[in-house]
C-alpha positions as CSV (number, residue, x, y, z in Angstrom):
1,M,-20.9,1.9,-25.4
2,L,-18.7,-0.5,-23.3
3,R,-16.6,2.4,-22.1
4,F,-19.5,4.2,-20.5
5,A,-20.6,0.9,-18.9
6,C,-17.1,0.6,-17.4
7,A,-17.4,3.8,-15.5
8,A,-20.8,2.9,-14.1
9,V,-19.5,-0.6,-13.0
10,I,-16.4,0.9,-11.4
11,L,-18.4,3.4,-9.4
12,S,-20.8,0.8,-8.2
13,L,-17.9,-1.4,-7.0
14,L,-16.0,1.4,-5.3
15,T,-19.0,2.5,-3.1
16,P,-19.2,-0.6,-0.9
17,L,-15.5,-1.2,-0.6
18,A,-14.6,-4.0,1.8
19,S,-13.1,-2.5,4.9
20,V,-10.2,-4.7,6.0
21,A,-8.4,-2.7,8.6
22,Q,-4.9,-3.9,9.4
23,D,-5.7,-4.9,12.9
24,D,-8.8,-6.8,11.7
25,D,-7.0,-8.8,9.0
26,P,-7.5,-12.4,9.9
27,Y,-4.7,-13.6,7.6
28,L,-1.7,-11.8,9.0
29,W,-0.3,-15.2,10.0
30,L,0.3,-15.9,6.3
31,E,2.9,-13.1,6.3
32,D,5.1,-15.4,8.4
33,I,7.1,-16.5,5.3
34,Q,8.7,-19.6,6.8
35,G,6.2,-20.2,9.6
36,R,5.1,-23.9,9.9
37,K,1.4,-23.1,9.8
38,A,1.8,-20.8,6.7
39,L,4.0,-23.4,4.9
40,D,1.5,-26.2,5.6
41,W,-1.2,-23.9,4.1
42,V,1.0,-23.4,1.0
43,K,1.7,-27.1,0.6
44,Q,-2.0,-27.9,0.8
45,H,-2.9,-25.4,-1.9
46,N,0.1,-26.4,-4.1
47,R,-1.1,-30.0,-3.9
48,Q,-4.7,-29.1,-5.0
49,T,-3.5,-26.8,-7.8
50,L,-0.9,-29.2,-9.2
51,E,-3.3,-32.2,-9.1
52,E,-5.8,-30.3,-11.3
53,L,-3.5,-28.3,-13.7
54,E,-0.9,-31.0,-14.3
55,A,-3.8,-33.3,-15.3
56,V,-4.8,-30.9,-18.1
57,P,-3.9,-32.8,-21.4
58,A,-2.0,-29.8,-22.6
59,Y,0.3,-29.6,-19.6
60,K,2.9,-32.3,-20.3
61,P,3.5,-31.4,-24.0
62,L,3.7,-27.7,-22.9
63,Y,6.2,-28.5,-20.2
64,E,8.4,-30.5,-22.5
65,R,8.2,-27.9,-25.2
66,C,9.1,-25.0,-22.8
67,L,11.9,-27.0,-21.2
68,G,13.3,-27.8,-24.7
69,I,13.3,-24.1,-25.5
70,F,14.9,-23.0,-22.2
71,D,17.6,-25.7,-22.5
72,S,18.3,-25.2,-26.2
73,R,21.9,-25.0,-27.1
74,D,20.8,-22.7,-29.9
75,R,20.1,-19.8,-27.5
76,I,22.1,-16.7,-28.0
77,P,25.0,-16.4,-25.4
78,T,24.5,-12.7,-24.7
79,P,28.0,-11.3,-23.9
80,I,29.4,-9.0,-21.3
81,Q,32.6,-7.1,-22.3
82,E,35.3,-7.1,-19.6
83,G,38.9,-6.5,-20.6
84,P,40.0,-8.8,-23.4
85,W,37.2,-11.2,-22.7
86,L,33.5,-11.7,-23.5
87,Y,31.8,-13.3,-20.5
88,N,28.5,-15.2,-20.5
89,F,26.4,-17.0,-17.9
90,W,24.9,-20.2,-19.3
91,Q,22.3,-22.8,-18.1
92,D,21.5,-26.1,-19.8
93,P,20.6,-29.7,-18.8
94,Q,24.2,-30.3,-17.8
95,H,24.4,-27.0,-15.9
96,E,21.0,-26.5,-14.2
97,R,22.3,-23.7,-11.9
98,G,24.7,-22.5,-14.6
99,I,28.3,-21.7,-15.4
100,L,30.2,-18.4,-15.8
101,R,32.3,-18.8,-19.0
102,R,34.3,-16.6,-21.3
103,T,35.8,-16.4,-24.8
104,T,37.6,-13.9,-27.0
105,P,35.8,-11.5,-29.3
106,A,37.4,-13.2,-32.3
107,S,36.2,-16.6,-31.2
108,F,32.8,-15.3,-30.3
109,R,32.3,-14.2,-34.0
110,T,32.7,-17.8,-35.1
111,A,29.8,-20.3,-35.4
112,D,31.2,-22.4,-32.5
113,P,33.0,-20.2,-30.0
114,A,35.7,-21.8,-27.7
115,W,34.3,-21.2,-24.2
116,E,36.4,-21.5,-21.1
117,T,34.5,-22.3,-17.8
118,V,35.4,-19.8,-15.1
119,L,33.0,-20.8,-12.3
120,D,30.6,-23.7,-12.1
121,I,27.6,-22.9,-9.8
122,D,26.3,-26.5,-9.9
123,A,29.6,-27.8,-8.6
124,L,29.7,-25.1,-5.9
125,A,26.1,-25.9,-4.8
126,R,26.9,-29.6,-4.6
127,A,30.1,-29.1,-2.7
128,E,28.5,-26.8,-0.1
129,G,25.0,-28.3,0.0
130,Q,23.4,-24.9,-0.8
131,P,21.0,-24.1,-3.6
132,W,23.2,-21.3,-4.9
133,V,21.8,-19.0,-7.6
134,Y,24.3,-16.8,-9.5
135,K,23.4,-13.1,-9.3
136,G,26.3,-11.5,-11.1
137,R,29.5,-9.9,-10.0
138,E,31.3,-6.6,-9.3
139,I,34.6,-6.4,-11.1
140,L,37.7,-4.4,-10.3
141,A,38.5,-2.1,-13.3
142,P,40.7,-1.6,-15.2
143,D,42.6,-4.8,-14.5
144,N,39.5,-6.9,-14.7
145,R,41.0,-9.7,-12.7
146,L,39.4,-9.6,-9.2
147,C,35.7,-9.5,-8.7
148,L,33.1,-10.1,-6.1
149,V,30.7,-12.9,-7.0
150,K,27.1,-12.6,-5.8
151,L,25.5,-15.8,-4.7
152,S,21.9,-16.0,-3.6
153,P,20.5,-18.9,-1.5
154,G,17.6,-20.0,-3.6
155,G,17.2,-16.9,-5.8
156,S,16.4,-14.1,-3.3
157,D,17.7,-10.5,-3.8
158,A,19.8,-11.0,-0.7
159,V,23.3,-12.4,-1.6
160,E,26.5,-13.6,-0.2
161,L,29.6,-11.9,-1.7
162,R,32.9,-13.6,-2.2
163,E,36.1,-12.4,-3.8
164,F,37.1,-14.3,-6.9
165,D,40.2,-14.3,-9.1
166,L,39.2,-14.5,-12.7
167,S,42.7,-15.4,-13.8
168,A,43.1,-18.2,-11.3
169,K,39.4,-19.2,-11.7
170,S,39.1,-19.7,-8.0
171,F,37.9,-17.9,-4.9
172,V,40.6,-15.8,-3.2
173,P,41.8,-17.4,0.1
174,N,41.0,-15.1,3.0
175,G,39.6,-12.6,0.5
176,F,36.8,-10.2,0.9
177,R,33.6,-11.9,2.0
178,L,30.2,-10.6,3.1
179,P,27.3,-12.7,4.6
180,V,23.9,-12.9,3.0
181,A,22.3,-9.5,2.9
182,K,21.0,-6.9,0.4
183,S,24.5,-5.5,0.1
184,R,25.9,-2.9,-2.3
185,V,29.7,-3.0,-3.0
186,A,32.1,-1.2,-5.2
187,W,35.9,-1.5,-5.6
188,K,37.9,1.6,-4.7
189,D,41.2,-0.1,-5.5
190,A,42.6,-3.6,-5.2
191,S,42.9,-3.4,-1.4
192,T,39.8,-1.3,-0.6
193,L,36.0,-1.7,-0.9
194,W,33.2,0.6,-0.5
195,V,30.5,-1.4,1.3
196,A,26.8,-0.8,2.1
197,T,25.3,-3.7,3.9
198,D,23.5,-4.8,7.1
199,F,26.0,-3.7,9.7
200,G,23.5,-4.3,12.5
201,E,21.0,-2.2,14.4
202,G,20.3,1.2,12.7
203,S,22.2,0.4,9.5
204,L,19.1,-0.2,7.3
205,T,16.4,2.1,6.0
206,T,12.7,1.6,6.6
207,S,12.7,-0.1,3.2
208,G,15.1,-2.8,4.4
209,Y,18.1,-1.6,2.3
210,P,21.5,-0.4,3.5
211,R,21.9,3.3,4.5
212,L,25.6,3.4,5.6
213,V,28.6,3.3,3.3
214,K,31.9,2.2,4.8
215,E,35.4,1.9,3.5
216,W,36.8,-1.5,4.2
217,R,40.5,-2.3,3.9
218,R,41.8,-5.7,3.0
219,G,43.1,-7.7,5.9
220,T,40.9,-5.9,8.5
221,P,37.7,-7.0,10.0
222,L,34.5,-5.5,8.7
223,S,33.8,-4.1,12.2
224,E,36.7,-1.8,11.8
225,A,35.5,-0.3,8.4
226,R,35.3,3.5,8.4
227,T,31.9,5.1,7.8
228,I,32.2,7.6,4.9
229,F,28.5,8.3,4.2
230,A,25.2,7.9,6.0
231,A,21.7,8.2,4.4
232,D,18.6,9.0,6.4
233,P,16.7,6.1,7.9
234,T,13.6,7.1,5.8
235,D,15.5,7.1,2.5
236,V,15.1,4.2,0.2
237,S,18.7,3.1,0.1
238,V,22.2,4.0,-0.9
239,Y,23.7,2.6,-4.1
240,L,27.4,2.4,-5.2
241,A,28.8,2.5,-8.7
242,T,32.1,2.4,-10.4
243,V,32.1,4.0,-13.9
244,E,35.1,3.2,-16.1
245,T,36.0,5.5,-19.0
246,I,38.9,5.2,-21.5
247,D,41.4,7.0,-19.2
248,R,40.0,6.8,-15.6
249,V,37.6,5.2,-13.1
250,Y,35.0,7.2,-11.3
251,H,33.5,6.2,-7.9
252,L,29.9,7.3,-7.1
253,I,27.5,7.0,-4.2
254,Y,23.8,7.5,-4.9
255,R,21.6,8.5,-2.0
256,S,18.0,7.7,-2.9
257,P,15.5,9.7,-0.8
258,A,12.6,8.2,-2.9
259,F,12.3,5.7,-5.6
260,F,12.7,8.2,-8.5
261,Q,15.2,10.5,-6.8
262,A,19.0,10.3,-6.4
263,E,21.6,12.6,-4.9
264,L,24.9,11.7,-6.7
265,L,28.2,12.0,-4.8
266,L,31.5,11.7,-6.7
267,G,34.6,10.5,-5.0
268,V,37.3,13.1,-5.4
269,G,40.4,12.0,-3.5
270,D,39.2,11.4,0.1
271,R,36.2,13.7,-0.4
272,L,32.7,13.1,-1.6
273,V,31.4,16.0,-3.8
274,R,27.8,16.3,-4.8
275,L,27.0,16.5,-8.5
276,P,24.6,19.5,-8.8
277,L,21.8,17.8,-10.7
278,P,18.1,17.7,-9.8
279,L,17.2,14.9,-7.5
280,D,14.9,13.4,-10.2
281,A,17.5,13.5,-12.9
282,E,18.7,10.1,-14.1
283,F,22.4,9.5,-14.3
284,Q,23.1,7.7,-17.6
285,G,26.9,7.2,-17.4
286,I,30.1,9.1,-18.1
287,F,31.6,9.3,-21.6
288,N,35.2,10.4,-21.5
289,D,35.0,13.4,-19.2
290,R,31.3,14.1,-19.8
291,V,28.5,13.2,-17.4
292,L,25.4,12.0,-19.3
293,F,22.0,12.6,-17.6
294,S,18.3,12.6,-18.5
295,L,15.5,14.6,-16.9
296,R,12.2,13.4,-15.4
297,T,11.0,17.0,-15.1
298,D,11.9,20.3,-16.8
299,W,14.9,22.0,-15.2
300,T,15.5,25.7,-15.4
301,T,19.1,26.8,-14.7
302,G,21.5,29.3,-16.2
303,G,18.7,31.2,-17.9
304,R,17.5,28.2,-19.9
305,T,15.0,25.4,-19.4
306,W,16.2,21.9,-20.2
307,V,13.2,19.7,-21.0
308,Q,11.7,16.7,-19.4
309,G,12.7,13.4,-21.1
310,G,15.8,15.0,-22.7
311,L,19.4,13.6,-22.6
312,Y,22.2,16.0,-21.9
313,A,26.0,16.0,-21.6
314,A,28.1,18.1,-19.2
315,G,31.8,18.1,-18.5
316,V,32.6,16.7,-15.0
317,D,34.6,19.8,-14.1
318,D,32.1,22.2,-15.6
319,L,29.3,20.5,-13.6
320,L,31.2,20.6,-10.4
321,Q,31.9,24.3,-10.9
322,G,28.2,25.1,-11.5
323,R,28.3,25.8,-15.2
324,S,25.1,24.9,-17.0
325,D,25.9,25.1,-20.7
326,F,24.9,21.5,-21.4
327,T,25.1,19.8,-24.7
328,V,21.7,18.5,-26.0
329,L,22.1,14.9,-27.1
330,F,18.3,14.1,-27.4
331,E,15.0,15.9,-26.9
332,P,11.7,14.1,-27.0
333,S,8.5,14.7,-29.0
334,E,5.0,13.7,-28.2
335,R,5.4,10.0,-29.3
336,V,9.2,9.7,-29.3
337,A,11.0,9.0,-26.0
338,L,14.5,8.1,-24.9
339,S,14.9,4.4,-24.1
340,A,18.5,3.5,-23.3
341,V,22.0,4.9,-23.3
342,G,25.4,3.1,-23.7
343,T,29.0,4.3,-24.3
344,T,31.9,2.9,-26.2
345,R,35.5,4.2,-26.6
346,D,34.4,6.5,-29.4
347,C,30.7,7.2,-29.2
348,V,27.5,7.4,-27.3
349,L,24.8,4.9,-28.3
350,L,21.2,5.7,-27.6
351,T,18.0,4.0,-28.4
352,T,14.6,5.7,-28.7
353,L,11.0,4.5,-28.8
354,D,9.1,6.0,-31.8
355,N,5.5,5.1,-31.1
356,V,6.8,2.1,-29.2
357,R,9.1,1.0,-32.0
358,S,12.9,1.1,-31.5
359,R,15.5,3.3,-33.3
360,L,19.2,3.3,-32.7
361,Y,21.6,6.2,-33.0
362,R,25.3,6.7,-32.8
363,L,26.5,10.1,-31.4
364,T,30.2,11.0,-32.0
365,P,31.9,14.2,-30.6
366,A,33.4,16.3,-33.4
367,A,35.1,19.7,-33.7
368,A,31.8,21.5,-34.5
369,G,29.6,19.6,-32.0
370,W,28.3,16.1,-32.0
371,E,27.6,14.1,-35.1
372,R,24.4,12.1,-35.0
373,A,23.8,9.1,-37.3
374,E,21.0,6.6,-37.2
375,V,22.0,2.9,-37.4
376,P,19.5,1.1,-39.6
377,L,17.7,-1.8,-37.9
378,P,16.5,-5.0,-39.6
379,G,12.8,-4.3,-38.9
380,I,10.2,-2.5,-36.8
381,G,10.8,-4.1,-33.4
382,S,12.8,-3.7,-30.3
383,V,16.6,-3.2,-29.8
384,S,18.6,-3.3,-26.6
385,I,22.2,-2.5,-26.0
386,A,23.7,-5.8,-25.0
387,A,27.4,-5.0,-24.3
388,T,29.8,-2.1,-24.6
389,S,33.3,-1.3,-23.3
390,P,35.1,2.0,-22.8
391,H,38.1,0.4,-24.4
392,A,36.5,-0.9,-27.6
393,A,35.0,0.8,-30.6
394,E,32.6,-2.0,-31.2
395,S,29.4,-2.9,-29.3
396,Y,26.7,-5.5,-29.3
397,I,23.0,-5.1,-29.7
398,L,20.0,-7.5,-29.6
399,Y,17.1,-7.0,-32.0
400,E,13.7,-8.8,-31.8
401,D,10.1,-8.4,-32.6
402,F,7.0,-10.5,-31.9
403,L,7.6,-12.9,-34.8
404,T,11.3,-12.5,-35.5
405,P,13.7,-14.5,-33.2
406,D,16.3,-12.5,-31.3
407,S,19.4,-11.7,-33.3
408,L,22.7,-10.4,-31.8
409,Y,24.6,-7.9,-33.9
410,L,28.0,-6.4,-33.8
411,V,27.9,-2.6,-34.3
412,E,31.1,-1.3,-35.8
413,N,31.6,2.0,-37.5
414,G,27.9,2.5,-37.6
415,R,27.2,-0.7,-39.4
416,L,25.5,-3.9,-38.2
417,E,27.1,-7.4,-38.6
418,G,24.8,-10.3,-37.7
419,L,26.6,-12.7,-35.3
420,K,24.0,-15.0,-33.7
421,S,20.3,-15.7,-34.1
422,L,17.8,-17.8,-32.3
423,P,16.2,-20.5,-34.3
424,A,12.4,-20.2,-34.9
425,F,11.1,-21.8,-31.7
426,F,7.5,-21.7,-33.0
427,D,5.9,-21.6,-36.5
428,A,5.0,-18.0,-37.2
429,T,3.8,-18.7,-40.7
430,G,0.8,-16.5,-41.6
431,M,0.7,-14.7,-38.2
432,N,0.1,-11.0,-38.2
433,V,1.1,-8.1,-36.0
434,A,-0.9,-4.9,-35.8
435,Q,-0.8,-1.8,-33.6
436,H,-4.2,-0.4,-32.5
437,E,-5.4,2.3,-30.1
438,A,-8.0,2.1,-27.4
439,V,-9.5,5.2,-25.8
440,S,-9.3,5.4,-22.1
441,K,-11.9,6.8,-19.7
442,D,-10.4,10.3,-19.9
443,G,-10.1,10.3,-23.7
444,T,-6.4,9.4,-23.8
445,K,-5.4,7.2,-26.7
446,I,-3.7,4.0,-25.5
447,P,-1.6,2.0,-28.0
448,Y,-1.4,-1.7,-27.9
449,F,0.0,-4.5,-30.1
450,L,-2.1,-7.4,-31.3
451,V,-0.6,-10.7,-32.6
452,T,-3.0,-13.1,-34.3
453,A,-2.8,-16.5,-35.8
454,K,-2.9,-17.3,-39.5
455,D,-6.5,-18.4,-39.4
456,F,-7.8,-15.5,-37.5
457,T,-11.3,-14.2,-38.1
458,P,-12.9,-11.5,-35.8
459,D,-15.7,-13.7,-34.6
460,G,-15.5,-12.8,-30.9
461,A,-14.5,-16.4,-29.9
462,R,-10.7,-16.3,-30.2
463,P,-8.9,-17.2,-26.9
464,T,-6.9,-14.0,-26.3
465,L,-4.2,-13.2,-23.7
466,L,-3.7,-9.5,-22.8
467,Y,-0.4,-8.7,-21.0
468,G,0.3,-5.4,-19.1
469,Y,2.6,-3.8,-16.5
470,G,2.0,-0.1,-16.3
471,G,4.4,1.2,-13.6
472,F,7.8,2.4,-12.6
473,E,8.5,3.9,-16.1
474,V,9.0,0.4,-17.5
475,S,8.2,0.2,-21.2
476,Q,6.5,-2.8,-22.8
477,E,8.0,-3.3,-26.2
478,P,7.6,-5.9,-29.0
479,G,9.6,-9.0,-28.2
480,Y,10.1,-12.5,-29.3
481,S,8.8,-14.9,-26.6
482,P,9.3,-18.5,-27.6
483,A,7.1,-19.7,-24.7
484,V,4.2,-17.5,-25.7
485,G,4.7,-18.5,-29.3
486,A,4.8,-22.2,-28.6
487,G,2.4,-22.3,-25.8
488,W,-0.2,-19.8,-27.1
489,L,0.1,-18.4,-30.6
490,E,1.0,-21.6,-32.4
491,R,-2.0,-23.2,-30.8
492,G,-4.3,-20.6,-32.2
493,G,-4.5,-18.0,-29.4
494,A,-4.2,-14.2,-29.9
495,F,-1.8,-12.1,-27.9
496,A,-2.1,-8.4,-27.0
497,L,0.5,-6.2,-25.3
498,A,-0.8,-3.0,-23.7
499,N,1.2,0.2,-23.5
500,I,-0.7,1.8,-20.7
501,R,0.2,4.9,-18.6
502,G,2.6,4.2,-15.8
503,G,5.1,2.8,-18.2
504,G,7.9,4.7,-20.0
505,E,6.7,4.2,-23.6
506,F,6.4,8.0,-24.1
507,G,8.9,9.1,-21.5
508,P,8.6,10.3,-17.9
509,R,5.3,12.1,-18.5
510,W,3.6,8.8,-19.5
511,H,4.8,7.3,-16.2
512,Q,3.8,10.3,-14.1
513,C,0.3,10.3,-15.5
514,A,-0.4,7.2,-13.4
515,Q,1.5,7.8,-10.2
516,R,-0.1,8.0,-6.7
517,E,-3.5,9.7,-6.9
518,N,-3.6,9.1,-10.7
519,R,-2.8,5.4,-10.4
520,I,-6.4,4.5,-11.3
521,K,-5.6,5.6,-14.8
522,S,-3.4,2.5,-15.4
523,F,-6.3,0.3,-14.6
524,E,-8.7,2.4,-16.7
525,D,-6.2,2.1,-19.6
526,F,-5.9,-1.6,-19.3
527,I,-9.7,-2.1,-19.1
528,A,-10.0,0.2,-22.2
529,V,-7.7,-2.1,-24.2
530,A,-9.6,-5.2,-23.0
531,E,-12.9,-3.5,-24.1
532,D,-11.4,-2.5,-27.5
533,L,-10.4,-6.2,-28.1
534,V,-14.0,-7.1,-27.5
535,A,-15.4,-4.2,-29.6
536,R,-13.2,-5.2,-32.5
537,G,-14.5,-8.8,-32.4
538,V,-11.1,-10.2,-31.5
539,T,-12.6,-12.0,-28.5
540,S,-15.2,-11.9,-25.8
541,P,-15.1,-11.8,-22.0
542,R,-15.6,-15.5,-21.9
543,H,-12.4,-16.0,-24.0
544,L,-10.3,-13.1,-22.7
545,G,-7.4,-13.8,-20.3
546,I,-5.1,-11.3,-18.6
547,M,-1.6,-11.7,-17.3
548,G,0.9,-9.6,-15.3
549,G,3.7,-10.0,-12.8
550,S,4.9,-7.9,-9.8
551,Q,3.4,-4.4,-10.5
552,G,1.7,-6.2,-13.4
553,G,0.3,-8.6,-10.8
554,L,-1.2,-5.6,-9.0
555,L,-2.6,-4.4,-12.4
556,V,-4.4,-7.6,-13.3
557,G,-5.5,-8.1,-9.6
558,G,-7.1,-4.6,-9.7
559,A,-8.5,-5.2,-13.2
560,F,-10.4,-8.4,-12.4
561,T,-11.7,-7.1,-9.1
562,L,-12.9,-3.8,-10.7
563,R,-14.4,-5.6,-13.8
564,P,-15.1,-9.3,-13.0
565,D,-17.5,-9.3,-16.0
566,L,-14.8,-8.5,-18.5
567,F,-12.3,-11.4,-18.1
568,G,-12.5,-15.2,-18.3
569,A,-9.1,-15.9,-16.9
570,V,-6.4,-14.2,-14.8
571,V,-2.7,-15.1,-14.4
572,C,-1.4,-13.1,-11.5
573,Q,2.3,-13.5,-11.0
574,V,4.4,-12.6,-7.9
575,P,1.9,-9.8,-7.2
576,L,1.3,-6.9,-4.9
577,L,-2.3,-7.1,-3.8
578,D,-2.7,-5.9,-0.2
579,M,-2.0,-2.2,-0.7
580,R,-3.0,-1.3,2.9
581,R,0.2,-3.1,4.2
582,F,2.5,-3.1,1.1
583,N,4.8,-0.5,2.8
584,K,5.3,-2.7,5.8
585,L,6.3,-5.9,3.8
586,L,9.9,-6.3,2.7
587,A,10.9,-3.6,0.2
588,G,7.4,-2.2,0.0
589,A,8.3,1.1,1.7
590,S,10.5,2.0,-1.2
591,W,7.5,2.1,-3.6
592,M,5.5,4.8,-1.9
593,A,6.7,7.4,-4.5
594,E,4.8,5.2,-7.0
595,Y,1.7,4.3,-5.0
596,G,1.4,6.7,-2.1
597,D,1.5,6.1,1.7
598,P,-1.4,4.0,2.9
599,D,-0.7,5.2,6.5
600,T,-1.7,8.8,5.4
601,P,-5.5,9.0,5.4
602,S,-5.7,11.2,2.2
603,D,-3.4,8.7,0.4
604,W,-5.4,5.7,1.6
605,E,-8.5,7.2,0.1
606,F,-7.2,6.9,-3.4
607,I,-5.2,3.7,-2.8
608,R,-8.1,1.7,-1.6
609,A,-9.9,2.4,-4.9
610,W,-7.6,-0.1,-6.6
611,S,-6.2,-2.3,-3.8
612,P,-7.3,-5.7,-5.0
613,Y,-7.4,-7.3,-1.5
614,H,-9.9,-4.6,-0.4
615,L,-11.9,-4.7,-3.6
616,L,-12.9,-8.4,-3.2
617,R,-16.7,-8.8,-2.7
618,K,-18.5,-11.9,-1.6
619,D,-21.4,-11.2,-4.0
620,A,-19.3,-10.7,-7.1
621,K,-18.7,-13.5,-9.7
622,Y,-15.0,-13.7,-10.5
623,P,-13.2,-15.9,-13.0
624,K,-11.3,-18.8,-11.5
625,V,-8.0,-16.9,-11.0
626,F,-4.5,-18.4,-11.1
627,I,-2.2,-16.7,-8.6
628,W,1.4,-17.8,-8.1
629,T,4.4,-16.5,-6.2
630,T,7.7,-17.8,-4.6
631,T,8.6,-18.4,-1.0
632,R,12.1,-16.8,-1.5
633,D,10.8,-13.6,-3.0
634,D,12.3,-11.0,-0.7
635,R,11.2,-8.1,-2.9
636,V,7.4,-8.6,-3.1
637,H,6.3,-10.4,0.0
638,P,4.5,-13.8,-0.8
639,G,2.0,-12.7,1.9
640,H,0.3,-10.6,-0.8
641,A,-0.6,-13.6,-2.9
642,R,-1.3,-15.9,0.1
643,K,-3.7,-13.6,1.8
644,M,-5.6,-12.8,-1.5
645,V,-6.2,-16.5,-2.0
646,A,-7.2,-17.1,1.6
647,R,-9.7,-14.2,1.4
648,M,-11.1,-15.5,-1.9
649,R,-11.5,-19.0,-0.5
650,E,-13.3,-17.5,2.6
651,M,-15.7,-15.8,0.2
652,K,-16.2,-19.1,-1.7
653,H,-14.6,-17.9,-4.9
654,P,-12.7,-20.6,-6.7
655,V,-9.0,-19.9,-7.2
656,Y,-5.8,-21.7,-8.1
657,Y,-2.6,-21.1,-6.1
658,F,1.0,-22.2,-6.5
659,E,4.1,-21.1,-4.6
660,N,7.5,-22.2,-5.7
661,I,10.1,-22.5,-2.9
662,E,12.9,-21.1,-5.1
663,G,13.2,-18.4,-7.7
664,G,13.2,-15.1,-5.8
665,H,11.2,-12.4,-7.6
666,G,10.7,-14.5,-10.7
667,S,9.6,-17.9,-12.0
668,G,12.4,-20.1,-10.8
669,S,16.1,-20.6,-10.5
670,T,16.5,-23.4,-13.0
671,N,15.1,-24.1,-16.4
672,K,13.0,-26.9,-15.1
673,Q,11.3,-24.6,-12.6
674,R,10.7,-21.9,-15.3
675,A,9.3,-24.5,-17.7
676,H,7.0,-25.8,-14.9
677,I,5.5,-22.4,-14.2
678,K,5.0,-21.7,-17.9
679,A,3.3,-25.0,-18.5
680,L,1.0,-24.5,-15.6
681,E,0.1,-21.0,-16.9
682,F,-0.7,-22.1,-20.4
683,A,-2.5,-25.3,-19.2
684,Y,-4.7,-23.1,-17.0
685,L,-5.4,-20.7,-19.9
686,W,-6.4,-23.3,-22.4
687,K,-8.5,-25.1,-19.8
688,T,-10.2,-21.9,-18.9
689,L,-10.5,-20.0,-22.2
690,G,-10.3,-22.7,-24.8
C-alpha cells in the first residue's frame, strides 16, 4: 500500500516544481568559495550548529570513541608493493598529517614490523607553514627509487608535485616540480616526464581538467615541454598511466570524451598508437603481454559478440593488428558481476559480486588455456585486492563484513594466510545481518542489507539509519565500519545498506538503468527500501534516518524533498544539490554523462524532477536536515550545500549546517577532523531519532 502512496505523492510534488532560474537565483554569491561575505555566512552557521550539536550529551563520548578508533595503533597498515619494499601511509596522534613508511615483506609478516620512515608530512607542514595533505605518489618503475610526491594544500584534489628520492629519503634538489593544479603525470624514463597540467589559457577542458599532454625533459623549463597530445576542450580530461609487467613498462594516455568513455593510446617508440577497443570499454591492466579489458556494452567484432560486463584478454600485438579472437576470463550472469581485477607475476586475480557477496578467483595461463580456481574466503562478505606486484607471486587482500573486523591476508599459491586483523572496535554480540529485497515502483527487486542489534524486535520504533549511493557504477558492499558500530549499532540502532540502481552491484546494466532520463529510478529504489523497512516493522518514519555523501548526498537530498513524510532525519554529506548549475561548478561538467545536460531543455525536463534545490517547497514539512561540506572541496562545489541551506532558511525550514575548512572531498584531513564530523553526525541522529 505504501508503494502506491509513494507514486501519488511524487506526482503531486513534481507538478508545482519551484522554478529557480539561474539568473533569478538569489544565492549565487554563496558560490564565491573564499569570498568574505560567503565565509562570514559559513562561520555564522557553523557557530549555530556546533553550539547545538556539541551540547548533545552523546557528542563528547562519541567524539572520544571515534578518535580512539581512528588513532588506534591496532589498525591494519595496508601495504603497497613497490620493488623490494612494502610501503604504507600512517596517521596517529604523533603523526596527525601522517608519515610515509616502509618495511620488508618478511618483516611485515611479523606481529611487530620494523617500519622505516621515508617522509614525514607533519614535519614538512611545520617547516613550510602549509597544511599539507599527502595524496600519494607516482613512482618510476622498474627501479622504484624516484617518485613524484603529491601534496595538497588542505585536502583539495589539486596538488603540488615534487620529485623525491626514496633511497635518500629526501626531495631531489632542482628536481621535477609542478605548482598546485589538477595535474596528471607519468614517468617515461628517469629524465623524462609526460605531464598534463594547467599550462595556461586554453589548456583545460570545460570540466576544469588538463587536456594537453607534454613531454618534459629534465633540466629544461616546463615552458619548453613538447606537446605530444591534445584532447578536445569539451572532453572530460586526459589521464596518464604507466603499467609495469614482469618484463617491460607500458606508457598509456587516456582521452576521456565523457565520464564512462576512454580512447586508449599506447606509446610505441615516439608514436602514440590507439588500442582498437570500444570507447566504453574499461581498461583493467596488462598481464605479461595481454591487455585485460571489460565491456560496458555488448561488442560485436570478428563475427562474434562479446558480452556486456565480461572480462577479456587480448595480446597487445594481436590487438594492434586488429585481431579479435579474445580470451574470455569472465562472463556475468543476472546476479553475478565483475568487481575488481589485479595481476601478479604468475596470475590474474579477479573478484566478483554474487548477489552482492564477494568471491575471489585466481586465473593462471596454461598450455590448454587458462586455469581458473576459486580462493575460499573466510565468510560471506567483501574482499578487495589490497596489493600486487608484477615481480611477485604473492598478493594481499582485505576481507570484511558488517560484524567481522577487517583482516589482511597473504594470497600465495591459491591459499590464504592471515597476517593482520583489526580488533573488535564494537561489541557485535548477538547482532544479526540479513539480506532483504524491496520492490521498486517499476517492479524491480532491490536488495538491501539490514544489521540489527541483539535485542531487536520489529515494533516499528527502532532508530534506523539507511545508507545509499546509487551512481557512477559504484557498488555498496558489506563492510566493517567501526564508527557505525560504536556510534550507532552498539547503542541499539539498526543499519541498512541499499543496493539501488545506478551502482555496479550487478554490473554495467545495473548502473545504466539509472543514468540520465532514468535517474529517477535510483530515488524510487531508495524510497522503496525505506518503505520496506517500515512495512517490515523495523522502524517508522519518525525513527528513520538516511545518509549519503557526494552522489549519495544528491540521493538523500532528492529523497527527503520527494518524500518528506518518510524520514525523520537526513545526513547529507558533501552533496550535489543544485542540478541546474552543477555543470558550471568545478568538475561538474564531467558528470553530464551520468545526469544529463541541464542547459539542454529536454534534459532539464527530467533533471528538474529530482534536483533537490528546485524541489524545495515552502508549504512542505521537512525533517530538520543536517548538511555538511568542506571549503576546500574542489570536486563538488560547496555552493551546492550552502545554497540549499540558505533556501531552506528562507522558507523557514529548520536545518543544521557545518562546513569544514579542510578535507577536500571528504570528512577531514586529520583523524581529529574525521572524528569531529562522525560525532556530530551521530549526535544529530540520536537527538533527532532516539
